[in-house]
Backbone bond lengths (Angstrom), bond angles and torsions (degrees), N, CA, C in turn:
res aa  C-N    CA-C-N  psi(-1)  N-CA   C-N-CA  omega(-1)  CA-C   N-CA-C  phi
1 M - - - 1.508 - - 1.586 105.18 -
2 T 1.302 115.65 121.76 1.407 120.68 174.71 1.560 109.78 -111.32
3 H 1.326 112.47 156.96 1.468 118.22 175.89 1.485 110.81 -145.10
4 I 1.317 116.70 164.48 1.446 122.60 177.48 1.523 109.22 -68.46
5 I 1.330 115.98 139.04 1.464 121.06 175.83 1.531 105.86 -85.76
6 F 1.293 117.90 132.14 1.465 121.44 -179.75 1.527 110.38 -114.90
7 S 1.302 117.03 136.67 1.443 122.83 174.66 1.539 111.81 -145.16
8 D 1.245 116.20 140.45 1.475 121.04 179.10 1.508 108.15 -127.15
9 Y 1.341 116.41 110.96 1.521 119.54 -176.67 1.518 111.79 -60.29
10 R 1.343 119.33 -20.63 1.456 121.11 -176.50 1.482 112.48 -75.85
11 N 1.328 118.28 -24.75 1.432 122.15 -173.45 1.550 112.20 -156.52
12 A 1.362 114.74 111.72 1.466 120.42 -177.15 1.513 111.66 -64.37
13 A 1.261 120.14 -26.23 1.418 123.87 178.10 1.519 114.84 -66.43
14 A 1.361 113.68 -25.57 1.487 120.16 177.88 1.518 113.41 -56.95
15 A 1.300 115.10 -47.11 1.467 121.25 -179.45 1.490 109.85 -64.19
16 Q 1.319 118.99 -38.16 1.453 122.53 -179.36 1.525 108.27 -69.81
17 A 1.307 117.58 -40.90 1.517 122.62 178.31 1.514 110.01 -60.62
18 Y 1.351 116.21 -43.66 1.422 120.18 179.00 1.529 110.23 -60.30
19 E 1.359 117.24 -48.43 1.440 120.57 -177.63 1.532 111.79 -66.15
20 I 1.263 117.26 -35.07 1.526 119.30 177.66 1.542 107.50 -65.34
21 A 1.352 116.92 -48.12 1.453 118.96 179.97 1.481 110.88 -60.84
22 W 1.317 118.42 -45.46 1.431 121.68 -177.50 1.552 112.12 -61.47
23 D 1.338 113.48 -48.97 1.468 117.88 176.73 1.521 114.13 -55.83
24 F 1.321 115.56 -45.98 1.450 119.59 176.98 1.493 114.89 -58.36
25 L 1.338 115.05 -49.06 1.432 119.24 -175.98 1.538 114.06 -70.51
26 T 1.337 116.66 -32.60 1.454 117.04 174.22 1.528 113.35 -73.21
27 R 1.324 117.75 -35.47 1.459 120.63 178.94 1.534 111.45 -69.14
28 T 1.326 117.65 -28.56 1.395 120.77 177.67 1.555 116.35 -85.82
29 G 1.338 112.04 -9.54 1.446 118.09 179.67 1.539 113.01 81.29
30 A 1.282 116.00 20.25 1.478 120.50 -174.28 1.552 111.60 -83.69
31 V 1.340 115.94 -14.85 1.483 120.72 -175.12 1.575 107.43 -85.83
32 C 1.323 115.87 115.58 1.438 121.15 175.35 1.540 111.40 -93.61
33 D 1.310 115.00 -48.11 1.502 122.39 178.34 1.464 106.43 -117.64
34 E 1.336 119.11 114.77 1.433 124.90 -175.55 1.480 111.44 -60.12
35 Y 1.368 116.83 -52.67 1.449 121.75 -176.83 1.523 111.06 -57.57
36 E 1.407 115.42 -47.91 1.435 118.35 -177.46 1.556 109.63 -60.97
37 A 1.375 117.68 -42.67 1.406 121.20 -178.94 1.571 112.10 -63.52
38 C 1.305 114.65 -40.82 1.477 118.13 177.50 1.521 112.50 -61.97
39 V 1.298 112.49 -48.48 1.523 115.24 177.99 1.558 111.48 -62.25
40 F 1.268 116.33 -44.69 1.515 122.36 179.51 1.529 109.37 -53.25
41 L 1.370 114.22 -53.97 1.481 119.36 -178.20 1.467 114.03 -62.38
42 A 1.318 116.60 -42.80 1.470 123.02 179.97 1.545 110.16 -62.47
43 Q 1.349 116.24 -45.18 1.499 119.55 177.28 1.559 111.46 -61.57
44 R 1.350 115.52 -43.62 1.424 118.40 -176.16 1.557 112.77 -69.00
45 V 1.303 115.41 -39.25 1.490 120.45 179.07 1.539 106.92 -66.75
46 A 1.281 117.37 -46.10 1.479 121.11 -177.36 1.542 108.56 -61.89
47 A 1.297 119.15 -41.46 1.431 123.06 177.82 1.516 110.03 -62.29
48 M 1.305 119.67 -38.94 1.433 122.76 176.87 1.504 112.79 -66.25
49 V 1.325 116.40 -36.64 1.502 119.95 173.51 1.509 110.05 -64.37
50 D 1.319 115.61 -40.06 1.490 119.53 175.08 1.527 112.38 -58.27
51 E 1.308 116.61 -34.66 1.459 123.79 179.99 1.545 111.55 -76.73
52 G 1.315 115.63 -9.88 1.455 117.42 -178.30 1.553 115.72 96.39
53 Q 1.328 116.35 8.69 1.486 117.74 177.60 1.483 109.01 -70.12
54 S 1.333 114.84 149.19 1.457 120.17 176.56 1.513 113.00 -142.11
55 N 1.263 118.08 -3.73 1.518 122.68 179.86 1.526 106.47 -87.02
56 R 1.333 115.80 114.91 1.468 121.82 -176.24 1.560 112.16 -64.06
57 I 1.280 116.57 -36.73 1.469 118.82 -176.93 1.525 108.60 -72.57
58 R 1.350 118.87 -43.51 1.416 122.94 178.12 1.552 109.50 -60.70
59 M 1.331 117.07 -42.95 1.452 119.96 179.90 1.507 113.41 -65.37
60 A 1.372 113.11 -41.47 1.471 118.57 179.46 1.557 109.39 -66.03
61 N 1.333 118.85 -46.28 1.492 119.53 178.90 1.540 111.22 -60.62
62 R 1.296 116.86 -38.96 1.484 118.65 -179.15 1.475 110.87 -69.11
63 A 1.375 119.41 -41.89 1.403 122.28 177.74 1.536 111.55 -62.61
64 I 1.309 115.83 -40.49 1.500 120.01 179.90 1.515 109.24 -63.51
65 S 1.302 119.92 -49.73 1.460 122.80 -176.60 1.540 109.04 -65.47
66 E 1.301 117.99 -38.89 1.526 119.66 179.41 1.565 107.63 -67.54
67 Y 1.265 117.71 -39.35 1.522 116.66 179.00 1.538 110.15 -68.58
68 Q 1.302 119.26 -41.03 1.456 118.76 177.12 1.464 112.96 -63.30
69 R 1.328 116.72 -36.30 1.497 120.06 175.54 1.521 111.30 -67.48
70 F 1.260 116.84 -39.31 1.471 123.34 177.76 1.557 110.84 -62.84
71 V 1.310 117.80 -44.02 1.468 121.76 178.44 1.529 108.63 -67.24
72 A 1.284 119.19 -40.35 1.462 121.12 -178.00 1.507 108.81 -66.72
73 E 1.350 118.62 -44.48 1.469 117.70 178.57 1.476 111.90 -67.19
74 T 1.321 122.42 -35.63 1.403 124.92 177.25 1.551 108.48 -64.13
75 D 1.285 116.70 -44.80 1.498 119.01 177.82 1.531 110.91 -59.62
76 D 1.329 116.97 -42.87 1.469 121.20 179.29 1.477 110.98 -62.53
77 L 1.348 118.92 -40.16 1.478 121.66 179.96 1.554 109.80 -65.56
78 I 1.293 116.40 -38.67 1.440 119.58 -179.75 1.512 110.02 -69.32
79 R 1.310 116.07 -45.23 1.438 122.03 -179.67 1.567 112.47 -60.58
80 T 1.320 118.00 -37.84 1.466 121.98 -177.60 1.480 111.91 -94.47
81 G 1.287 118.54 7.16 1.500 120.18 176.04 1.546 111.62 73.93
82 G 1.283 118.17 27.18 1.440 121.75 177.93 1.504 117.48 95.87
83 R 1.383 113.50 -2.76 1.502 119.74 -179.88 1.524 106.23 -89.20
84 R 1.257 115.78 136.57 1.492 122.24 175.11 1.473 109.51 -73.91
85 S 1.326 115.46 136.60 1.441 120.09 176.47 1.574 111.97 -75.33
86 S 1.255 120.21 155.64 1.453 123.26 -176.76 1.468 114.06 -88.01
87 R 1.319 118.62 4.70 1.430 124.61 -176.20 1.530 114.60 -95.46
88 L 1.273 116.31 52.56 1.492 122.36 179.55 1.456 109.38 -93.00
């Protein structure tokens, strides 16, 4: 299994957060599409750096939960044929 290497020159903790999130998600079997997951995590971690975050564990945990939410919402949309569920 290969994945995109992520690095952000503005914050060394960003690359560590990305790797922590990637390792967790792959070990738990949450990654369905590797490319999509890599891009999603890289975008989320970069956005957190833009917000001024610097704690690698906090960034990793937030990226993990946002990815899990994204996958669940995508699965719901597929299951309902594109209609949003009313349980928000």
